[in-house]
C-alpha positions in Angstrom: 11.6 -178.1 -20.6 11.2 -175.9 -17.4 7.7 -174.9 -18.5 6.7 -178.5 -19.0 8.0 -179.4 -15.5 6.1 -176.6 -13.9 2.9 -177.8 -15.6 3.4 -181.3 -14.3 4.0 -180.0 -10.8 0.8 -177.9 -11.1 -1.2 -180.9 -12.2 0.1 -183.0 -9.3 -0.8 -180.3 -6.8 -4.3 -180.0 -8.2 -4.8 -183.7 -8.1 -3.7 -183.8 -4.5 -6.1 -181.1 -3.6 -9.0 -182.8 -5.3 -8.2 -186.0 -3.4 -7.9 -184.3 -0.1 -10.7 -181.8 -0.3 -13.8 -184.0 0.2 -12.4 -185.7 3.3 -11.1 -182.4 4.7 -14.5 -180.7 4.1 -16.3 -183.7 5.5 -14.2 -183.7 8.6 -14.6 -180.0 9.0 -18.3 -180.1 8.6 -18.6 -183.0 11.0 -16.5 -181.1 13.6 -18.7 -178.0 13.1 -21.8 -180.1 13.5 -20.5 -181.7 16.7 -19.5 -178.4 18.2 -22.9 -176.8 17.4 -25.0 -179.8 18.4 -27.4 -179.2 21.3 -28.0 -181.9 23.8 -31.4 -183.7 23.3 -34.0 -183.4 26.1 -36.8 -185.4 27.6 -39.6 -182.8 27.8 -42.6 -184.0 29.9 -45.7 -181.8 29.6 -48.6 -182.2 32.0 -51.9 -180.6 31.0 -54.3 -179.6 33.8 -57.7 -181.0 32.8 -59.6 -179.4 35.8 -62.7 -177.2 35.2 -60.9 -174.3 36.8 -58.2 -174.4 34.1 -60.7 -174.7 31.3 -60.2 -171.2 29.8 -56.5 -171.2 30.3 -56.1 -174.4 28.3 -57.4 -172.7 25.2 -55.5 -169.5 25.7 -52.3 -169.2 27.7 -51.6 -172.9 27.7 -52.0 -173.1 23.9 -49.6 -170.2 23.5 -47.1 -171.8 25.9 -47.2 -175.1 24.0 -46.5 -173.2 20.7 -43.3 -171.8 22.2 -42.3 -175.3 23.3 -43.2 -176.7 19.8 -41.1 -174.1 18.0 -38.1 -175.0 20.3 -38.1 -178.7 19.6 -34.9 -180.1 18.2 -33.3 -183.3 17.0 -33.3 -186.2 19.5 -35.8 -184.6 21.9 -38.3 -187.0 23.4 -41.7 -185.4 24.1 -44.1 -187.1 26.6 -47.5 -185.5 27.2 -50.0 -186.5 29.9 -52.9 -185.1 31.9 -53.5 -183.9 35.4 -56.8 -185.2 36.6 -58.6 -186.4 39.7 -57.2 -189.9 39.0 -53.7 -188.9 37.8 -51.7 -191.4 39.7 -54.0 -194.4 39.2 -55.0 -194.0 35.6 -52.1 -192.2 34.0 -51.4 -193.0 30.4 -49.4 -190.7 28.1 -51.3 -189.1 25.3 -48.0 -188.5 23.4 -44.7 -190.3 23.7 -42.8 -189.3 20.6 -39.1 -188.8 19.7 -37.9 -186.2 17.3 -35.7 -188.1 14.8 -32.0 -187.3 14.6 -30.5 -186.6 11.2 -27.4 -188.5 10.3 -25.0 -188.3 7.3 -26.7 -191.5 5.9 -30.2 -190.1 5.8 -31.9 -189.0 2.6 -32.8 -185.4 3.1 -36.4 -185.7 1.8 -37.1 -188.8 3.8 -35.8 -187.3 6.9 -37.8 -184.1 6.5 -41.0 -186.2 6.0 -40.2 -188.2 9.1 -39.5 -185.0 11.1 -42.8 -183.4 9.9 -44.8 -186.5 10.8 -43.3 -186.7 14.3 -43.9 -183.0 15.1 -47.4 -182.9 13.6 -48.3 -186.0 15.7 -47.3 -184.1 18.8 -49.0 -180.9 17.9 -52.3 -182.7 16.9 -52.6 -184.7 20.2 -51.7 -181.7 22.3 -54.2 -179.4 20.5 -56.9 -182.0 21.2 -56.2 -181.8 24.9 -56.0 -178.1 25.0 -59.3 -177.8 23.1 -61.3 -179.9 25.5 -63.9 -177.9 27.4 -65.2 -180.3 30.0 -62.9 -180.5 33.0 -62.4 -183.0 35.9 -63.8 -182.0 39.3 -60.5 -182.5 41.2 -56.9 -181.7 40.4 -54.1 -184.0 41.7 -51.0 -181.9 40.9 -49.0 -183.4 43.7 -49.6 -187.0 42.5 -48.7 -185.9 39.0 -45.2 -185.0 40.2 -44.8 -188.6 41.5 -45.6 -189.7 37.9 -43.0 -187.3 36.6 -40.5 -188.9 39.1 -41.2 -192.3 37.6 -40.9 -191.0 34.0 -37.5 -189.3 34.6 -36.1 -192.0 36.8 -34.5 -194.1 34.0 -33.4 -191.2 31.8 -29.7 -191.1 31.7 -28.8 -189.4 28.4 -31.2 -186.5 27.9 -31.6 -183.3 29.8 -34.9 -183.3 31.9 -37.6 -180.7 31.5 -41.0 -180.7 33.2 -43.7 -178.3 31.9 -46.9 -177.9 33.9 -49.7 -176.3 32.0 -51.8 -175.7 35.0 -53.4 -173.1 37.3 -51.4 -174.9 40.1 -54.5 -174.9 42.4 -54.3 -178.3 44.0 -57.9 -179.5 44.6 -58.1 -182.9 46.2 -59.7 -184.6 49.2 -56.6 -183.7 51.3 -55.7 -180.2 50.0 -57.8 -177.4 48.6 -55.6 -174.5 47.7 -58.6 -172.3 46.8 -60.0 -172.7 50.4 -57.0 -173.5 52.6 -54.9 -170.7 54.1 -51.4 -171.4 52.7 -49.0 -170.3 55.4 -45.4 -171.4 56.1 -46.7 -173.8 58.7 -49.2 -175.3 56.2 -46.5 -175.7 53.6 -44.1 -177.4 56.1 -46.8 -179.7 57.3 -47.6 -180.9 53.8 -43.9 -181.5 53.0 -43.3 -183.3 56.3 -46.3 -185.5 55.8 -45.3 -186.5 52.3 -41.7 -187.1 53.3 -42.8 -189.3 56.2 -45.1 -191.3 53.9 -42.5 -191.5 51.1 -44.7 -189.5 48.8 -42.1 -186.8 47.9 -41.0 -187.1 44.3 -37.3 -187.1 43.4 -36.9 -184.4 40.7 -33.2 -183.9 41.0 -31.9 -182.2 37.9 -35.3 -181.6 36.4 -35.9 -178.1 35.1 -39.4 -176.9 35.8 -41.6 -174.5 33.9 -45.2 -173.5 34.8 -47.7 -171.7 32.6 -51.3 -171.0 33.4 -50.7 -170.3 37.1 -53.7 -168.5 38.7 -55.3 -167.2 41.8 -58.4 -165.2 42.8 -56.1 -162.3 43.8 -52.4 -161.4 43.9 -52.2 -162.6 47.6 -53.5 -166.0 46.7 -51.3 -166.2 43.6 -48.2 -165.5 45.7 -49.2 -168.0 48.4 -49.7 -170.8 45.9 -46.4 -169.9 44.2 -44.7 -169.9 47.5 -46.0 -173.4 48.2 -44.7 -174.8 44.9 -41.3 -173.0 45.3 -40.8 -174.9 48.6 -42.1 -178.1 47.3 -40.0 -178.1 44.1 -36.9 -177.2 46.1 -37.5 -180.1 48.6 -37.9 -182.4 45.6 -34.5 -181.4 44.3 -35.9 -179.8 41.1 -34.2 -176.9 39.2 -36.9 -174.3 40.1 -36.9 -170.6 39.4 -39.7 -168.1 40.0 -38.8 -166.7 36.6 -40.2 -169.9 35.0 -43.4 -169.8 37.0 -46.3 -167.6 35.8 -49.6 -167.2 34.1 -47.9 -167.1 30.7 -44.8 -168.8 29.5 -42.6 -165.8 28.7 -39.5 -167.8 27.6 -38.8 -171.4 27.0 -35.1 -172.4 26.9 -34.1 -169.1 25.4 -30.3 -168.9 25.3 -29.9 -172.1 27.2 -26.7 -173.9 26.7 -26.3 -177.7 26.6 -25.1 -179.0 30.0 -23.3 -182.3 30.6 -25.6 -185.0 31.8 -24.7 -186.2 35.3 -23.3 -189.7 35.4 
């Protein structure tokens, strides 16, 4: 009798475990997924189409984009446009694509196909831009930052990242970095003028990366970098000299998701 009772108790316990396990495992998996989830980002990439950046587009800029591409994750929105002589007037994104999020309801194969299509569309369009050999005569980088302001303005959920694939040599009717002597006075005058005329972009909370930066010598390189350091700081951007260079050494390596400001 006792042996039979023990068998019955054992069967009841096994049944209870079988009933509870799926929900418990599901809850545990969901919690793990939530804890390890990384916050999605709006990544805006501007490609310098000037003649001076022609070689860099096909070398260091292509390498930089590959680092960004390999770092893409679920929920990211990628917007790619060009820096030209008519940036502000004629801007139209070449890519405006969202990396799909995977949910518990998605069929794995269907999701993987959707993910592959999305990523390959981004890669294909960017490779077209980076492979172009003919460049525009002027480079309106300053105006491109006002476009970035417009793009980021209504983004409330995603982290904001701006990537400039450019030599960073502003070449417009007003400013020619390859000919102008970039001093502290020059930098302050440009910033004051643009502030007075409401031309300074608002890039508060935008993390900036630069790849392709150039100069005829180290003195010019540092002078141009100094200009952008001041300009990005005045615009409220999250700027660091460690994210500015000829090559993109790191992209979001070890970065932790941050709460989005309300």
